[in-house]
LOKOLKE-324772 format. One line per field, with one value per residue (C-alpha): residue number from 1; residue in one letter; x, y, z. Coordinates in steps of 0.5 Angstrom, whole numbers. Layout:
<atoms>
num [NUM, ...]
residuo [a, ...]
east [X, ...]
north [Y, ...]
up [Z, ...]
</atoms>
This chain:
<atoms>
num [1, 2, 3, 4, 5, 6, 7, 8, 9, 10, 11, 12, 13, 14, 15, 16, 17, 18, 19, 20, 21, 22, 23, 24, 25, 26, 27, 28, 29, 30, 31, 32, 33, 34, 35, 36, 37, 38, 39, 40, 41, 42, 43, 44, 45, 46, 47, 48, 49, 50, 51, 52, 53, 54, 55, 56, 57, 58, 59, 60, 61, 62, 63, 64, 65, 66, 67, 68, 69, 70, 71, 72, 73, 74, 75, 76, 77, 78, 79, 80, 81, 82, 83, 84, 85, 86, 87, 88, 89, 90, 91, 92, 93, 94, 95, 96, 97, 98, 99, 100, 101, 102, 103, 104, 105, 106, 107, 108, 109, 110, 111, 112, 113, 114, 115, 116, 117, 118, 119, 120, 121, 122, 123, 124, 125, 126, 127, 128, 129, 130, 131, 132, 133, 134, 135, 136, 137, 138, 139, 140, 141, 142, 143, 144, 145, 146, 147, 148, 149, 150, 151, 152, 153, 154, 155, 156, 157, 158, 159, 160, 161, 162, 163, 164, 165, 166, 167, 168, 169, 170, 171, 172, 173, 174, 175, 176, 177, 178, 179, 180, 181, 182, 183, 184, 185, 186, 187, 188, 189, 190, 191, 192, 193, 194, 195, 196, 197, 198, 199, 200, 201, 202, 203, 204, 205, 206, 207, 208, 209, 210, 211, 212, 213, 214, 215, 216, 217, 218, 219, 220, 221, 222, 223, 224, 225, 226, 227, 228, 229, 230, 231, 232, 233, 234, 235, 236, 237, 238, 239, 240, 241, 242, 243, 244, 245, 246, 247, 248, 249, 250, 251, 252, 253, 254, 255, 256, 257, 258, 259, 260, 261, 262, 263, 264, 265, 266, 267, 268, 269, 270, 271, 272, 273, 274, 275, 276, 277, 278, 279, 280, 281, 282, 283, 284, 285, 286, 287, 288, 289, 290, 291, 292, 293, 294, 295, 296, 297, 298, 299, 300, 301, 302, 303, 304, 305, 306, 307, 308, 309, 310, 311, 312, 313, 314, 315, 316, 317, 318, 319, 320, 321, 322, 323, 324, 325, 326, 327, 328, 329, 330, 331, 332, 333, 334, 335, 336, 337, 338, 339, 340, 341, 342, 343, 344, 345, 346, 347, 348, 349, 350, 351, 352, 353, 354, 355, 356, 357, 358, 359, 360, 361, 362, 363, 364, 365, 366, 367, 368, 369, 370, 371, 372, 373, 374, 375, 376, 377, 378, 379, 380, 381, 382, 383, 384, 385, 386, 387, 388, 389, 390, 391, 392, 393, 394, 395, 396, 397, 398, 399, 400, 401, 402, 403, 404, 405, 406, 407, 408, 409, 410, 411, 412, 413, 414, 415, 416, 417, 418, 419, 420, 421, 422, 423, 424, 425, 426, 427, 428, 429, 430, 431, 432, 433, 434, 435, 436, 437, 438, 439, 440, 441, 442, 443, 444, 445, 446, 447, 448, 449, 450, 451, 452, 453, 454, 455, 456, 457, 458, 459, 460, 461, 462, 463, 464, 465, 466, 467, 468, 469, 470, 471, 472, 473, 474, 475, 476, 477, 478, 479, 480, 481, 482, 483, 484, 485, 486, 487, 488, 489, 490, 491, 492, 493, 494, 495, 496, 497, 498, 499, 500, 501, 502, 503, 504, 505, 506, 507, 508, 509, 510, 511, 512, 513, 514, 515, 516, 517, 518, 519, 520, 521, 522, 523, 524, 525, 526, 527, 528, 529, 530, 531, 532, 533, 534, 535, 536, 537, 538, 539, 540, 541, 542, 543, 544, 545, 546, 547, 548, 549, 550, 551, 552, 553, 554, 555, 556, 557, 558, 559, 560, 561, 562, 563, 564, 565, 566, 567, 568, 569, 570, 571, 572, 573, 574, 575, 576, 577, 578, 579, 580, 581, 582, 583, 584, 585, 586, 587, 588, 589, 590, 591, 592, 593, 594, 595, 596, 597, 598, 599, 600, 601, 602]
residuo [m, e, e, e, r, a, d, q, a, g, r, n, e, m, l, t, r, a, c, l, e, r, d, p, t, r, k, l, y, f, a, t, q, a, i, t, l, n, p, d, d, q, k, a, w, i, e, r, g, k, a, l, m, k, c, g, m, l, k, e, a, q, e, q, i, d, e, v, i, t, h, n, p, d, d, g, e, g, w, y, l, h, g, l, l, m, s, m, m, g, k, r, d, l, a, k, e, s, l, d, k, a, t, g, t, l, k, n, p, s, p, a, q, y, a, l, g, n, l, l, f, l, d, g, d, y, e, e, a, l, r, l, f, d, a, t, i, r, e, d, s, r, d, p, d, a, w, y, a, r, g, r, v, l, f, k, m, k, r, y, h, q, a, v, t, s, f, d, h, v, l, e, i, w, p, d, d, p, g, a, e, d, g, r, r, r, a, i, r, i, l, n, q, d, q, n, r, t, d, d, r, d, f, d, v, l, r, e, e, a, d, y, g, e, l, i, r, i, l, t, y, e, k, s, s, k, a, l, k, a, a, r, i, l, i, a, l, g, t, g, s, t, p, f, i, r, p, l, l, s, h, n, d, p, e, v, r, h, r, a, l, h, i, l, l, a, i, g, d, t, r, c, a, d, i, f, i, r, v, a, l, t, i, r, t, p, e, e, g, g, g, k, r, s, s, a, l, l, n, e, i, g, t, v, l, k, n, m, g, v, d, i, t, s, a, l, e, e, t, l, q, s, g, d, e, v, k, t, i, r, a, i, r, l, l, e, r, a, g, g, s, s, c, i, l, h, l, l, s, a, t, g, h, s, s, v, r, v, i, f, a, a, l, t, a, l, a, p, i, g, d, e, r, a, i, n, r, i, s, d, l, l, k, s, p, d, p, i, i, r, e, r, a, q, a, a, l, r, q, i, i, r, r, s, l, p, a, i, m, k, q, y, a, k, g, n, a, t, e, r, a, y, l, l, d, l, l, h, i, i, g, g, e, l, i, p, q, l, l, k, t, l, s, y, e, d, d, p, i, i, l, e, a, a, s, d, a, l, a, a, a, a, d, y, s, a, i, t, p, l, i, k, a, l, a, s, p, d, e, h, i, h, q, a, l, s, r, a, f, r, n, v, g, a, p, a, v, k, p, l, i, q, h, l, f, d, p, r, r, r, v, r, d, l, a, g, e, i, l, a, n, m, g, r, t, s, i, p, a, l, i, g, a, i, e, s, g, e, q, n, h, i, e, v, a, s, r, v, l, v, m, i, g, r, e, a, v, s, a, l, n, d, a, l, l, i, h, d, d, p, v, f, i, e, e, i, t, g, i, i, s, l, i, r, k, k, e, r, m, e, r, l, l, a, e, y, r, c, e, e, p, i]
east [-177, -174, -174, -170, -165, -165, -161, -157, -154, -154, -149, -145, -144, -141, -137, -135, -134, -130, -126, -123, -123, -115, -117, -116, -122, -127, -126, -127, -134, -136, -133, -137, -143, -143, -143, -148, -152, -149, -146, -145, -140, -133, -130, -134, -130, -123, -124, -125, -120, -115, -118, -117, -109, -108, -111, -107, -112, -108, -112, -118, -115, -113, -120, -123, -118, -118, -126, -125, -120, -124, -131, -126, -120, -119, -119, -113, -114, -115, -109, -105, -107, -106, -99, -98, -101, -97, -91, -93, -93, -87, -89, -85, -86, -94, -93, -89, -94, -101, -97, -94, -102, -103, -99, -102, -109, -110, -112, -106, -100, -95, -96, -95, -89, -86, -88, -86, -79, -78, -79, -74, -69, -69, -68, -62, -66, -63, -64, -72, -73, -70, -74, -81, -78, -77, -84, -86, -83, -87, -93, -91, -85, -86, -86, -80, -81, -80, -73, -71, -71, -68, -63, -61, -62, -57, -52, -53, -51, -44, -48, -46, -47, -54, -55, -53, -58, -64, -62, -62, -70, -71, -68, -72, -78, -76, -70, -68, -70, -63, -63, -62, -57, -54, -54, -51, -45, -44, -44, -40, -34, -34, -35, -29, -25, -25, -23, -18, -15, -16, -11, -6, -5, -4, 0, 4, 5, 8, 13, 15, 16, 18, 13, 16, 12, 5, 7, 8, 2, -2, 2, -1, -7, -10, -14, -10, -11, -8, -2, 0, 1, 4, 9, 11, 13, 17, 21, 21, 25, 30, 34, 32, 26, 29, 30, 22, 20, 24, 21, 15, 18, 16, 9, 3, -1, 2, -1, 3, 10, 8, 8, 14, 19, 16, 18, 25, 26, 24, 29, 34, 39, 44, 44, 38, 42, 42, 35, 32, 37, 34, 27, 29, 31, 24, 20, 18, 20, 16, 18, 16, 9, 10, 5, 6, 6, 11, 15, 14, 17, 23, 25, 24, 28, 34, 33, 35, 40, 43, 43, 45, 52, 51, 54, 51, 57, 56, 49, 50, 56, 52, 46, 51, 55, 49, 47, 39, 36, 31, 34, 40, 35, 33, 40, 41, 34, 36, 43, 39, 35, 42, 47, 53, 57, 62, 59, 61, 66, 59, 55, 60, 61, 53, 52, 56, 51, 46, 40, 38, 34, 40, 44, 39, 38, 44, 45, 40, 43, 49, 46, 45, 52, 55, 63, 67, 70, 63, 64, 69, 64, 57, 61, 62, 55, 54, 56, 51, 47, 41, 36, 34, 40, 44, 38, 39, 46, 46, 41, 45, 52, 48, 47, 54, 57, 53, 54, 62, 63, 68, 72, 71, 75, 81, 81, 82, 87, 91, 90, 94, 92, 87, 84, 82, 78, 75, 73, 70, 66, 63, 60, 59, 55, 51, 50, 47, 44, 51, 52, 49, 53, 59, 58, 58, 65, 68, 64, 67, 73, 80, 84, 87, 88, 80, 79, 82, 79, 72, 72, 74, 68, 63, 66, 65, 58, 56, 49, 42, 40, 45, 44, 39, 43, 49, 45, 44, 51, 52, 50, 56, 61, 66, 71, 72, 66, 66, 73, 69, 63, 66, 68, 61, 58, 62, 61, 53, 54, 48, 42, 46, 47, 39, 40, 46, 44, 38, 42, 47, 41, 41, 41, 47, 53, 57, 52, 52, 60, 60, 55, 58, 65, 62, 59, 66, 70, 64, 66, 63, 58, 55, 55, 49, 45, 49, 47, 41, 40, 43, 37, 31, 33, 32, 38, 39, 40, 44, 48, 50, 51, 55, 59, 60, 62, 67, 70, 71, 75, 77, 74, 67, 69, 68, 62, 60, 62, 58, 52, 53, 53, 46, 42, 40, 38, 42, 41, 43, 49, 52, 52, 55, 60, 61, 63, 67, 70, 71, 74, 80, 81, 82, 87, 91, 92, 93, 98, 101, 101, 105, 110, 111, 112, 117, 112, 112, 117, 116]
north [45, 39, 43, 47, 41, 39, 45, 45, 38, 39, 46, 42, 37, 40, 44, 38, 35, 41, 40, 34, 34, 34, 37, 44, 45, 40, 44, 50, 48, 45, 52, 55, 51, 51, 59, 59, 56, 60, 67, 67, 61, 65, 57, 56, 62, 60, 54, 57, 62, 55, 52, 59, 58, 52, 53, 58, 64, 68, 75, 71, 68, 75, 78, 72, 72, 80, 80, 74, 78, 85, 82, 78, 82, 76, 70, 67, 63, 68, 72, 65, 64, 71, 70, 64, 68, 74, 70, 67, 74, 76, 81, 78, 84, 83, 76, 77, 82, 77, 71, 75, 76, 69, 66, 70, 69, 61, 56, 52, 58, 52, 52, 60, 59, 55, 59, 65, 62, 60, 67, 70, 64, 67, 75, 72, 74, 66, 68, 70, 64, 60, 62, 60, 53, 52, 54, 50, 44, 45, 44, 38, 34, 30, 34, 34, 39, 43, 39, 40, 48, 48, 44, 48, 55, 52, 51, 58, 60, 55, 51, 44, 40, 42, 42, 34, 33, 36, 32, 26, 28, 28, 22, 18, 20, 19, 15, 15, 23, 25, 33, 31, 25, 31, 37, 32, 29, 36, 38, 33, 35, 42, 39, 34, 40, 44, 38, 38, 45, 45, 39, 42, 48, 43, 39, 45, 47, 40, 41, 48, 45, 38, 35, 28, 26, 28, 25, 18, 19, 20, 15, 9, 11, 16, 13, 12, 19, 23, 17, 18, 26, 24, 19, 25, 29, 24, 22, 29, 31, 26, 21, 25, 21, 14, 13, 16, 11, 4, 3, 2, -5, -7, -5, -10, -8, -11, -5, 0, -4, -4, 3, 4, -1, 4, 9, 8, 5, 12, 15, 11, 11, 7, 5, 1, -3, -9, -8, -9, -15, -18, -16, -19, -25, -27, -25, -31, -31, -33, -41, -41, -38, -30, -27, -20, -16, -19, -19, -12, -10, -15, -11, -4, -7, -9, -3, 1, -3, -3, 5, 6, 1, -3, -10, -16, -21, -22, -24, -29, -32, -34, -37, -41, -43, -45, -50, -46, -48, -42, -38, -38, -38, -32, -28, -30, -27, -20, -21, -22, -15, -11, -12, -16, -17, -17, -23, -28, -32, -34, -35, -40, -43, -44, -48, -53, -54, -59, -57, -57, -51, -47, -49, -47, -40, -39, -40, -35, -31, -31, -30, -23, -21, -23, -25, -29, -32, -36, -39, -45, -47, -47, -51, -56, -56, -58, -66, -66, -72, -68, -66, -59, -57, -58, -54, -48, -48, -48, -42, -38, -39, -37, -30, -30, -31, -25, -21, -22, -23, -17, -20, -27, -24, -22, -28, -32, -27, -29, -36, -42, -47, -51, -45, -43, -50, -50, -43, -44, -51, -46, -41, -47, -49, -42, -42, -37, -33, -30, -28, -20, -18, -21, -18, -11, -13, -14, -7, -3, -5, -4, -8, -14, -19, -18, -18, -25, -27, -25, -28, -35, -34, -33, -38, -42, -40, -40, -45, -46, -41, -36, -36, -30, -24, -27, -27, -19, -18, -19, -12, -9, -5, -7, -11, -15, -18, -20, -24, -28, -29, -34, -38, -38, -40, -46, -48, -47, -51, -53, -50, -43, -45, -44, -36, -35, -37, -33, -27, -28, -24, -19, -11, -9, -12, -12, -17, -22, -22, -23, -29, -32, -32, -35, -40, -42, -42, -47, -52, -59, -56, -52, -56, -60, -54, -50, -57, -56, -49, -50, -57, -52, -49, -42, -38, -32, -39, -42, -36, -35, -42, -43, -37, -39, -47, -44, -40, -47, -50, -57, -58, -58, -63, -69, -67, -65, -70, -75, -70, -72, -79, -79, -73, -74, -67, -64, -56, -59, -63, -57, -52, -57, -58, -51, -49, -57, -52, -46, -49, -53, -47, -42, -48, -48, -40, -40, -46, -41, -34, -39, -41, -34, -32, -38, -39, -47, -51, -52]
up [37, 32, 26, 30, 33, 26, 24, 30, 27, 19, 22, 27, 22, 17, 22, 23, 17, 15, 21, 20, 12, 9, 2, 1, -4, 0, 7, 3, 1, 7, 12, 7, 7, 15, 15, 11, 16, 22, 20, 27, 28, 29, 29, 22, 19, 22, 18, 12, 13, 14, 7, 4, 7, 3, -3, -4, -4, 1, -1, 0, 7, 10, 9, 12, 18, 19, 19, 25, 29, 28, 31, 36, 38, 44, 39, 39, 34, 30, 31, 31, 24, 22, 24, 20, 13, 15, 15, 9, 5, 7, 12, 18, 23, 23, 23, 30, 33, 30, 33, 40, 42, 40, 45, 50, 48, 46, 51, 48, 46, 45, 36, 36, 41, 36, 30, 33, 35, 29, 26, 32, 29, 23, 25, 30, 37, 39, 46, 45, 40, 46, 51, 46, 44, 52, 53, 47, 50, 57, 54, 50, 51, 47, 40, 36, 32, 38, 40, 33, 33, 40, 38, 32, 37, 41, 35, 34, 41, 41, 47, 43, 50, 50, 42, 43, 48, 44, 38, 42, 44, 37, 35, 41, 38, 31, 31, 23, 22, 18, 21, 27, 26, 21, 28, 32, 29, 26, 34, 37, 31, 34, 41, 39, 36, 42, 46, 42, 42, 49, 50, 45, 49, 55, 52, 49, 57, 59, 53, 55, 62, 61, 66, 65, 71, 68, 62, 64, 68, 62, 58, 63, 64, 59, 53, 46, 43, 49, 50, 43, 44, 51, 47, 42, 47, 50, 44, 42, 50, 47, 52, 58, 58, 58, 66, 67, 61, 62, 69, 65, 61, 68, 68, 69, 63, 56, 53, 58, 57, 49, 48, 53, 48, 42, 45, 47, 40, 37, 42, 40, 46, 46, 53, 51, 47, 51, 53, 46, 45, 50, 48, 42, 44, 47, 41, 37, 30, 24, 24, 31, 28, 30, 27, 24, 29, 33, 26, 25, 32, 31, 25, 29, 34, 28, 25, 31, 33, 26, 26, 33, 31, 36, 35, 37, 37, 44, 44, 38, 42, 48, 45, 41, 47, 51, 46, 46, 40, 40, 42, 36, 32, 35, 35, 28, 26, 30, 26, 19, 21, 24, 19, 23, 17, 23, 26, 20, 24, 28, 23, 20, 26, 27, 20, 24, 29, 30, 30, 21, 24, 26, 19, 16, 19, 19, 11, 10, 14, 11, 3, 4, 7, 1, 5, 0, 7, 8, 0, 3, 8, 5, -2, 3, 6, -2, 0, 6, 6, 8, 2, 5, 7, 0, -2, 2, 2, -6, -5, -1, -4, -10, -7, -3, -10, -14, -8, -7, -15, -16, -9, -12, -19, -15, -11, -18, -21, -15, -14, -17, -22, -17, -14, -21, -22, -15, -16, -24, -22, -17, -22, -26, -20, -20, -27, -33, -27, -26, -33, -34, -28, -31, -37, -34, -31, -38, -40, -34, -32, -34, -30, -36, -30, -28, -35, -36, -29, -32, -39, -36, -30, -36, -40, -33, -31, -38, -40, -43, -39, -41, -48, -48, -45, -49, -55, -52, -52, -59, -60, -55, -58, -53, -55, -49, -49, -56, -54, -48, -51, -57, -52, -46, -52, -54, -47, -48, -54, -59, -56, -57, -65, -67, -64, -67, -74, -73, -72, -78, -81, -77, -79, -77, -80, -73, -70, -76, -77, -69, -70, -77, -72, -66, -71, -74, -68, -65, -70, -70, -65, -71, -77, -77, -77, -81, -88, -85, -86, -93, -94, -93, -100, -98, -101, -96, -91, -96, -97, -89, -88, -94, -91, -84, -87, -91, -85, -80, -87, -86, -80, -84, -90, -87, -85, -92, -95, -91, -93, -100, -100, -97, -102, -108, -109, -115, -112, -105, -107, -113, -107, -102, -107, -109, -101, -101, -107, -103, -97, -101, -105, -98, -96, -101, -102, -94, -95, -101, -97, -91, -96, -98, -91, -89, -84, -86, -90, -97]
</atoms>
C-alpha cells in the first residue's frame, strides 16, 4: 500500500510540474515522464501535446492529440488543442470544426469560443464572431482580449458607438493598451465625420429655406462648431439676416454679442454703420491698455467702415464738442483705421485740444493722411514748450511731407519768395530722408517749373545723411540730376568731399568727370582734402587732385601758396608749384580768349 501511494505521489508530482512548467522543453520532459508512470492519464497526454506545440513539433503534437480524441471523443480540451493546432497549420475549416466541438464539451468554453470567434472574424462572418465574443464575455467580463476582439468586430460592422464602448472596457483593464487606444480613436473620428455629414445636410436645408429663426437659435444656444456653420449661412444670406441678428447685440451672453457683431461686420450692411461707430467708441484703445483682441476688433470695424465709404466726421465732431478726452481719442483712432481724409479740418482742430494725449492722437492720425493743409498747423506745434509734442509734431511733419511732396513742389513753384523760404526751411528740417524721392522727381518730371522746385528742394534737404543717395546718383544718366547734385553737395559740405574724391577713381568716365566738376564747384570746401591727396604721395591721387585744383582756379592759389610755406618736401613743392603754374596759364588763356571775343576790355 505504501509503495502504491508513493507511485501515485510520483505520478501526481510529474503531472503537476508538467502543468506548471513554462519552459517548453522541460514541460515536454515532465509530461513524458508522467505518461511513462501512468500511460492512461489523459491529462498527461494533453500536457505533452501542449509542450510539443510550444516546441514547434506540430506533426508530433498532431499525433499526440489525435490519439487523445480517438480514445476519448468527448474530451473538450483535446478538441480545443486540436482546433488551435489546425489553425496553426493553416487548416482553418478543420480548426473551426474542432473548436466548435470544444465549445460544446468544455466546462469553461470561453477560450474555445474566443479562438473560434477570431477564425470567423478572419472569414468575415462578423455576426457569428460577435455572438461568440459576447458569450466569452458572459463567462469572464474582465477578459480584455475578448473586449478588444468584440470592438474590432463592431468596428467592421460599422457599429462605432458600441465599438467605442468595447475599447473603453479594454482601457479600464489595460489603461495604456495601444491597440485599444488606436481603435477607439478611429471609431470616434468616423463618428464625428458621420455627425458632420448629417449636420451639413441639415444646414443645407436651413440655407435653402432661409430659416432665420432656427439659424439664430443655433447661433445663440449651440456649441462653437454648429454656431460657426450657422454664422456662415447668415453671412451668405446677406443683408436679409440683419434684422434678425441686430437684437442679439443686447443679449446677456457676451459671447453671443461678440458673434452677432462679427456677423454684422462680415455682412457689411450700411444700415449698421451707426452701430459700428458706437461700438468702436466703447472699445479701449492701445493707449488705454486695450489688448490684442480689442485692437483686432477696432481694426475690423475701421476696415468695414472704410469699405462701406462711411463718413465718420460727425462722430469726431460730436466727441470734440463734448470735451470727452477718452471718446475723442477713440474717435481719432477709428478715423485712422477708416481712412478719413475728409476729417482733416476736425483733426487739425483736435491739435489745439487742451489734452496732450488728444494732440498726440491727432498728430498720429494726420501723418498717414499726408495732406499739405496740415503742414502750417503742425509746424506751429514745433514751437510748443512741451518736448513730447514737439517730437511727435516733427515725426508727423516728416510723414506728411513725404506723402504730399508732389503737392508741396507745386505749391513752391507758385509761391512768392517768403513762401518758398518757409517751405525750404521745412524741407531742411526733414533732411536727407527726402533725397530718394526728390531724385526720383528729377528723373521722371518733365515740367521745368517742377524740376526747378525739386532742384531747390534737393539742395535744401541735403545733409550728412543724404551723402549715400547723392553719391549713388552720380551714376545716373539724367542731366537734371547732374545739374542739381552740385548745389546739394555744396550744402552737405566737407563730409561729402572724401566720398567724392574716391569717385575720381571710378572706372566710369561720366562718374569721374561729374565728381571732379562737383568738387571744383565746392571751391574752398574741397581744397584741404585735395591738398591732402597730393601730400599722400600716391601718383594716382596726385593726378586727380591736381586736375580738380586746376579746375577750381584762382580760388585755390592762396591755399596752395600757404601749403608751400609749411612744407619742405621738394617733390611736394614741385607738384604744388606746377599746379599754381597751370592755374595761371589757364587764367591767361581765358583772358586772351575773352579779349579775342571782345568779352572784356583790353
